[in-house]
C-alpha positions in Angstrom: -37.2 57.2 21.0 -40.9 58.0 21.2 -41.9 61.5 22.4 -43.7 62.1 25.6 -47.1 63.8 25.1 -48.3 66.8 27.1 -51.5 68.9 27.7 -51.4 72.4 29.0 -54.6 73.8 30.4 -54.4 77.5 31.3 -51.8 77.8 28.6 -52.1 81.6 28.2 -51.6 82.5 31.9 -48.3 83.0 33.6 -47.5 79.4 34.5 -48.8 78.1 31.2 -46.7 80.4 29.1 -43.6 79.6 31.1 -44.2 75.9 30.8 -44.4 76.3 27.0 -41.1 78.2 27.2 -39.6 75.2 29.0 -41.0 72.7 26.4 -39.9 74.9 23.6 -36.3 73.8 24.2 -37.2 70.0 24.3 -39.3 69.6 21.2 -37.2 66.5 20.1 -38.4 64.7 23.2 -41.9 66.1 23.9 -45.0 67.0 21.9 -48.1 69.0 22.9 -51.4 67.3 22.1 -53.8 69.7 23.7 -54.0 73.3 24.8 -56.9 75.1 26.7 -57.3 78.7 27.7 -59.9 81.2 28.9 -60.5 84.0 26.4 -57.2 84.9 24.8 -57.8 83.6 21.3 -54.9 85.1 19.6 -52.2 83.9 22.1 -53.9 80.4 22.1 -53.8 80.3 18.3 -50.2 81.4 18.3 -49.3 78.6 20.8 -51.2 76.0 18.7 -49.5 77.0 15.5 -46.1 77.2 17.1 -46.3 73.7 18.7 -48.5 72.0 16.1 -51.2 71.2 18.5 -54.2 69.1 17.2 -56.8 70.0 19.9 -57.5 73.3 21.6 -60.1 74.7 23.9 -61.5 78.1 24.9 -63.8 78.4 28.0 -64.8 81.9 27.0 -65.1 81.8 23.2 -65.4 84.7 20.9 -68.9 85.9 19.8 -68.3 84.2 16.4 -67.8 80.8 17.9 -65.9 78.1 16.2 -66.2 79.9 12.8 -64.2 82.9 14.2 -61.6 80.6 15.8 -61.2 78.7 12.6 -60.9 82.0 10.6 -58.3 83.4 13.0 -56.2 80.2 12.9 -56.3 80.1 9.1 -55.3 83.8 8.9 -52.3 83.3 11.3 -51.2 80.1 9.6 -51.3 81.7 6.1 -49.2 84.6 7.3 -46.6 82.1 8.6 -46.8 80.0 5.4 -47.8 76.9 7.4 -50.7 74.5 7.6 -53.3 74.9 10.4 -52.6 71.9 12.7 -55.8 72.2 14.8 -58.2 69.3 14.1 -60.6 69.7 17.1 -61.8 72.9 18.9 -63.7 72.7 22.1 -65.6 75.8 23.3 -67.6 76.8 26.4 -67.6 75.9 30.1 -66.5 72.2 29.6 -63.7 73.0 27.0 -60.9 72.6 29.5 -62.2 69.3 30.8 -62.6 68.0 27.3 -59.1 68.8 26.5 -57.9 67.3 29.9 -59.6 64.1 28.9 -57.3 63.5 25.9 -54.8 60.7 25.9 -51.4 62.0 27.2 -48.5 61.2 29.5 -49.0 64.4 31.5 -51.2 67.4 31.9 -50.2 70.7 33.4 -53.2 72.2 35.1 -52.5 76.0 35.3 -56.1 77.2 35.6 -56.6 79.7 38.4 -58.9 79.0 41.3 -61.8 76.5 41.9 -62.5 76.3 38.2 -59.6 73.8 37.9 -61.3 71.0 39.9 -63.1 69.6 37.0 -60.0 69.6 34.8 -58.0 67.8 37.5 -60.5 65.1 38.0 -61.0 64.6 34.1 -57.3 64.0 33.8 -57.0 61.7 36.8 -60.0 59.6 35.5 -58.1 59.3 32.2 -55.1 57.9 34.2 -53.0 61.0 33.2 -50.4 62.3 35.6 -51.2 65.9 36.7 -48.5 68.5 37.1 -50.6 70.7 39.6 -50.1 74.4 39.4 -53.8 74.6 40.2 -53.4 74.0 44.0 -57.0 75.0 44.6 -58.5 71.8 42.9 -56.5 69.7 45.5 -57.2 71.9 48.3 -61.1 72.1 47.8 -61.3 68.6 46.6 -59.2 67.0 49.2 -60.0 63.3 49.5 -62.1 63.4 46.3 -59.0 64.2 44.3 -56.6 61.9 46.2 -59.2 59.0 45.8 -59.4 59.8 42.0 -55.6 59.6 41.7 -55.5 56.3 43.6 -58.3 54.7 41.4 -56.2 55.0 38.2 -52.7 55.2 39.6 -52.2 58.6 38.2 -49.7 60.9 40.0 -50.2 64.4 41.4 -46.9 66.3 40.7 -46.3 69.6 42.5 -45.5 72.7 40.5 -45.5 75.3 43.2 -42.0 76.2 44.1 -42.5 75.3 47.7 -43.9 71.8 47.1 -41.5 71.1 44.3 -38.8 71.9 46.9 -40.3 69.6 49.4 -40.5 66.8 46.9 -36.9 67.1 46.0 -35.7 67.3 49.7 -37.9 64.2 50.6 -35.6 62.1 48.4 -33.0 62.3 51.1 -35.0 60.1 53.5 -38.1 58.0 54.0 -41.5 59.2 55.0 -41.1 57.7 58.5 -37.9 59.7 59.0 -39.5 63.2 58.4 -39.8 65.2 61.5 -41.3 68.3 59.9 -41.8 70.3 56.6 -40.7 73.9 56.7 -42.4 76.1 54.1 -40.8 79.4 53.4 -42.6 82.6 52.8 -41.2 85.8 51.3 -43.5 87.8 53.6 -44.9 89.7 50.6 -44.7 93.5 50.1 -45.9 94.3 53.7 -43.5 92.3 55.8 -42.8 94.1 59.0 -45.9 96.3 59.0 -48.2 96.6 61.8 -51.9 95.7 61.7 -52.9 99.2 61.9 -50.6 100.2 58.9 -52.1 97.4 56.9 -55.5 99.0 57.1 -54.4 101.8 54.9 -52.3 100.0 52.1 -53.5 100.4 48.6 -54.1 97.6 45.9 -51.1 99.0 43.9 -48.8 98.5 46.9 -50.2 95.0 47.4 -49.6 94.0 43.9 -45.9 95.1 44.0 -44.4 91.8 45.1 -40.7 92.1 46.1 -39.4 88.9 44.5 -42.0 87.1 42.3 -43.8 88.1 39.2 -47.3 86.5 39.3 -51.0 87.1 38.5 -53.0 89.5 40.6 -54.9 87.0 42.6 -51.9 85.0 43.8 -49.9 88.3 44.4 -52.6 89.5 46.8 -52.8 86.1 48.4 -49.0 86.3 49.0 -49.5 89.7 50.6 -52.2 88.4 53.1 -50.5 85.1 53.5 -53.6 83.2 52.4 -51.5 81.7 49.8 -49.1 80.3 52.4 -52.1 78.8 54.2 -53.2 77.2 51.0 -49.7 75.8 50.5 -49.8 74.2 54.0 -53.0 72.4 53.1 -51.6 71.3 49.9 -48.5 70.0 51.5 -50.5 68.1 54.1 -52.5 66.4 51.2 -49.6 65.8 48.8 -47.1 64.4 51.3 -49.3 63.0 54.0 -47.8 65.0 56.8 -49.9 66.1 59.8 -50.5 69.8 60.2 -48.7 69.7 63.5 -45.5 69.0 61.7 -45.7 71.7 58.9 -44.1 75.0 59.8 -44.1 78.3 58.0 -41.1 80.6 58.2 -40.4 84.0 56.6 -37.5 84.0 54.2 -37.5 87.4 52.3 -34.9 86.5 49.7 -37.0 83.6 48.3 -34.0 81.5 47.4 -34.6 78.7 49.8 -38.0 77.5 48.7 -38.7 74.9 51.4 -37.0 72.5 53.7 -37.5 69.1 55.3 -36.2 68.3 58.8 -35.5 64.7 59.4 -35.5 62.7 62.7 -31.8 62.9 63.1 -32.0 66.7 63.3 -30.7 67.2 59.8 -32.4 69.6 57.4 -32.3 69.4 53.6 -33.1 72.6 51.8 -33.8 73.2 48.1 -32.1 76.3 46.8 -32.6 78.1 43.5 -33.4 81.7 42.1 -37.0 82.8 42.4 -37.9 81.6 38.8 -41.0 79.5 38.3 -39.4 77.9 35.2 -37.4 75.7 37.7 -40.3 74.1 39.5 -42.2 73.8 36.2 -39.3 72.0 34.4 -38.8 69.6 37.4 -42.5 68.6 37.3 -42.5 68.2 33.4 -39.4 66.0 33.7 -41.2 63.3 35.8 -41.0 60.1 33.9 -43.7 57.3 33.8 -41.9 55.3 36.5 -41.8 58.4 38.9 -38.2 59.3 38.4 -37.3 62.8 37.3 -35.2 63.8 34.4 -34.1 67.4 35.0 -34.9 69.5 31.9 -33.0 72.7 31.3 -35.2 75.5 32.4 -33.6 78.6 30.9 -33.2 80.0 34.5 -30.0 81.6 35.6 -28.2 79.8 38.5 -27.2 81.5 41.7 -23.7 83.1 41.5 -22.0 81.6 44.5 -19.0 83.8 44.0 -20.9 86.9 44.9 -21.6 87.9 48.6 -25.3 87.2 49.6 -27.3 87.3 52.8 -30.2 85.0 53.6 -32.4 85.6 56.6 -35.3 83.9 58.4 -38.0 85.2 60.8 -41.2 84.1 62.3 -44.7 85.0 60.9 -46.5 87.8 62.6 -49.8 86.2 63.1 -51.4 89.3 64.8 -50.7 91.4 61.7 -51.5 88.5 59.2 -54.3 86.4 60.8 -55.2 85.0 57.3 -52.5 82.3 57.6 -53.9 80.8 60.8 -57.5 81.0 59.5 -56.4 79.1 56.4 -54.6 76.4 58.2 -57.7 76.0 60.7 -59.9 75.6 57.6 -57.5 72.8 56.4 -57.6 71.1 59.7 -61.5 71.1 59.8 -61.4 69.6 56.2 -64.6 68.7 54.3 -66.0 71.9 52.6 -64.2 74.4 54.8 -61.3 74.8 52.3 -63.7 75.3 49.5 -65.3 78.1 51.5 -61.9 79.7 52.3 -60.9 79.7 48.6 -64.2 80.9 47.2 -64.8 83.6 49.7 -61.1 84.7 49.4 -61.5 85.2 45.6 -64.4 87.5 46.1 -62.7 89.5 48.9 -59.4 89.9 46.9 -61.4 91.1 43.9 -63.3 93.6 46.1 -60.0 94.9 47.5 -58.4 95.3 44.0 -61.5 97.3 43.1 -61.2 99.5 46.1 -64.5 98.4 47.7 -62.8 97.1 51.0 -59.6 97.7 52.8 -56.8 95.1 52.8 -57.7 94.0 56.3 -61.3 93.5 55.1 -60.0 90.4 53.4 -59.2 88.3 56.4 -62.0 89.8 58.4 -64.4 88.7 55.7 -62.8 85.2 55.7 -63.2 84.8 59.5 -66.9 85.6 59.2 -67.4 83.3 56.3 -65.7 80.3 58.0 -67.5 80.9 61.2 -70.9 81.0 59.4 -70.4 77.9 57.3 -72.2 74.7 58.1 -70.7 71.8 56.1 -72.6 69.0 54.6 -72.3 65.5 56.1 -70.9 64.1 52.8 -67.8 65.3 51.0 -68.6 65.0 47.3 -68.0 67.1 44.3 -71.6 68.4 44.5 -71.2 69.4 48.2 -67.9 71.1 47.3 -69.4 73.1 44.5 -72.4 74.0 46.7 -70.1 75.3 49.4 -68.2 77.3 46.8 -71.4 78.9 45.6 -72.6 79.6 49.2 -69.3 81.2 50.1 -69.3 83.5 47.1 -72.8 84.7 47.9 -71.9 85.2 51.5 -68.8 87.1 50.5 -70.6 89.4 48.1 -73.0 90.3 50.8 -70.2 90.9 53.3 -68.5 93.1 50.8 -71.7 95.2 50.4 -71.9 95.5 54.2 -68.3 96.5 54.5 -68.6 99.1 51.8 -71.8 100.5 53.4 -70.1 100.7 56.9 -67.2 102.7 55.3 -69.3 105.2 53.5 -69.8 107.7 56.4 -66.0 107.8 57.0 -65.3 108.3 53.3 -68.0 111.1 53.1 -66.5 112.7 56.1 -63.0 112.6 54.6 -64.3 114.0 51.3 -66.1 116.8 53.1 -63.0 117.6 55.1 -60.9 117.7 51.9 -63.5 120.1 50.3 -63.6 122.3 53.3 -59.8 122.5 53.4 -59.6 123.4 49.7 -62.3 126.1 50.2 -60.5 127.6 53.2 -57.2 127.6 51.2 -58.9 129.4 48.2 -60.5 131.9 50.6 -57.1 133.2 52.0 -55.3 133.4 48.6 -54.1 129.8 48.6 -52.0 130.4 51.8 -52.5 127.8 54.6 
């Protein structure tokens, strides 16, 4: 039996490393022909040596360039007593796209953000099925990505737990029998909080997700519910279901990942522990004919002999307006999703840095989307131009938000100083 060939782009990130964990247990059936990462040379080199990968890429290479990469590979291979398997090294901004253009049965695109668009398009142009962990490339590309897939017959296979769940549930009926999709949301770390309370939450609190272990960007997006809005757009594009027939419901326990309601009033749910290796393994198990061979994931199944409680509740749109803003951007289409995604990346980074409050994220998004004027055509160039415009707008907005907060911060600092002075003046007794 011939082995199926895989490429993993974003191999040193959370999803990439988990994908390799899954494939590690199936090396008799699968081989990895290409890996690409950002700047983590040592981890990438370790992966290449472990899996015998002939082609690698680094988008942010070390100062010593290819010579430094070669030296590191040789050193690590000698320490293991094995030969260096790497034949080709791609470096620089186009490294991921170059690796994505290799001949393979499937590529897992696990790059974060809009940077993944070129990689997705390069793989689709090659006719390679794309296991899409990089939802942003589909969301901002929209019809561009769908048309590229149709042109070569390549498939877009969801990796997000919610969309993997929908894909599995959809097998219970036909497209015409679907009444609606129900996407579940954990509610993040701030579920139940008021809008006023959200103004005072810290980055550390926002990064403490109650059920999932993820990167900082997606964890903050989960807290604001921007991520859920992006998932609604992705579901609309992947499954060709109108926005009016996609619903978001809060399910704090994160065991029911999504549901499909059919026209006969029955609902099919996909249930599993909150472990990303499950949707990753399901995607990687997709065969050339579209059927899926379930691969062992290494995840631990639910213990049905133990008492458990699952609950559902509606989204509080007043406290979390970013969900509605995101869905509205999806409805408008064209370059609005690109603006949403790019501006959000800037605002999230500013919040993590302490430059704006948590609620400054959705306020900034609202201003960016209101100010955007989309181009008449929807092309890669106009998408990238909208992305650049949104980032510039967001940086300016962050500066304005920071300046507006300065008097309040100065006042709070002066008050704290006066309080400390008064306390010292009476012997430390308040």
